[in-house]
C-alpha atoms as one frame of an Amber mdcrd trajectory, in Angstrom:
protein
  89.876 103.984  95.981  88.519 102.875  99.369  90.951 100.056  99.560  93.926
 102.271  98.914  92.713 104.675 101.617  92.436 101.726 104.003  95.775 100.366
 103.124  97.359 103.847 103.697  95.566 104.496 106.902  96.536 100.953 108.088
 100.202 101.640 107.398 100.144 104.975 109.105  98.162 103.784 112.090 100.688
 100.849 112.763 103.716 103.062 112.195 105.229 101.308 109.219 108.195 103.030
 107.498 107.274 105.642 104.938 109.080 103.574 102.143 106.579 100.735 102.575
 103.513 102.713 101.637 104.905 105.668  99.683 103.073 104.586  96.398  99.577
 104.682  98.070  99.235 108.600  98.135 100.322 108.727  94.555  97.792 105.984
  93.539  95.021 107.838  95.559  95.935 111.084  94.006  95.509 109.452  90.499
  92.279 107.882  91.443  90.820 111.152  92.895  91.838 112.944  89.638  90.310
 110.318  87.594  87.179 110.298  89.571  86.926 114.241  89.223  87.306 113.923
  85.386  84.526 111.359  85.304  82.223 113.456  87.468  83.027 116.725  85.428
  82.451 115.092  82.070  79.412 113.241  83.093  77.801 116.333  84.480  77.745
 115.307  88.128  80.256 117.544  89.592  77.895 118.301  92.543  78.662 114.803
  93.706  82.301 115.671  94.199  81.519 117.230  97.524  79.583 114.271  98.673
  82.473 111.908  97.831  85.003 114.238  99.505  83.012 114.269 102.708  82.412
 110.501 102.596  86.164 109.670 102.165  87.202 112.285 104.823  84.762 110.764
 107.206  85.857 107.153 106.427  89.560 108.249 106.964  88.691 109.496 110.415
  86.409 106.595 111.407  88.904 103.865 110.476  91.024 104.706 113.474  88.296
 105.191 116.144  88.906 101.732 117.375  91.649  99.238 116.487  89.210  96.517
 115.463  87.659  98.860 112.744  90.899  99.392 110.987  91.712  95.642 111.213
  88.171  94.653 110.010  88.501  97.168 107.093  91.895  95.797 106.070  90.467
  92.254 106.029  87.492  93.479 104.019  89.542  95.082 101.259  90.085  91.724
  99.474  86.271  91.321  99.426  85.812  94.784  98.073  88.452  94.245  95.378
  86.891  91.101  94.254  83.351  92.787  94.279  84.651  95.522  92.022  86.066
  92.984  89.549  82.618  91.294  89.510  80.891  94.569  88.961  83.198  95.300
  86.040  82.562  91.754  84.665  78.720  92.297  84.949  79.077  95.577  83.030
  81.038  93.870  80.368  78.601  91.026  80.095  75.470  93.340  79.886  77.013
  95.673  77.274  78.689  92.773  75.314  81.479  95.261  74.435  85.039  94.867
  75.922  85.922  98.346  74.554  89.145  99.368  76.179  89.782  96.186  78.169
  93.043  94.375  77.275  93.577  90.721  78.084  96.951  91.583  79.787  95.513
  94.238  82.039  92.598  92.199  83.037  94.701  89.208  83.884  97.194  91.346
  85.920  94.258  92.829  87.897  92.696  89.321  88.421  96.056  87.910  89.572
  96.509  90.716  92.049  93.068  90.421  93.389  93.551  86.769  93.838
């Protein structure tokens, strides 16, 4: 979710045409809804306010200086790779692939690379 927020803010900050980043608000909305469902069904709904404030603060702080948005954009690849490693670690520990399909995983690994 953080990477999508950075991509969206970067596109807006540099004045790219709306057509080039129109999918990001839709993806962000899907991720937020998914996060709310996860928080609701795990009994941690009180954390939703914390996440909302954190994302709003990040949204604002990204454009305080030009170098911050540029650095955040460059770190998105590292953040995406780190999330994949966290998923792999979880799969390794549980020894259960569950809902993971080989096609989905390979597409995700390809886009991350």
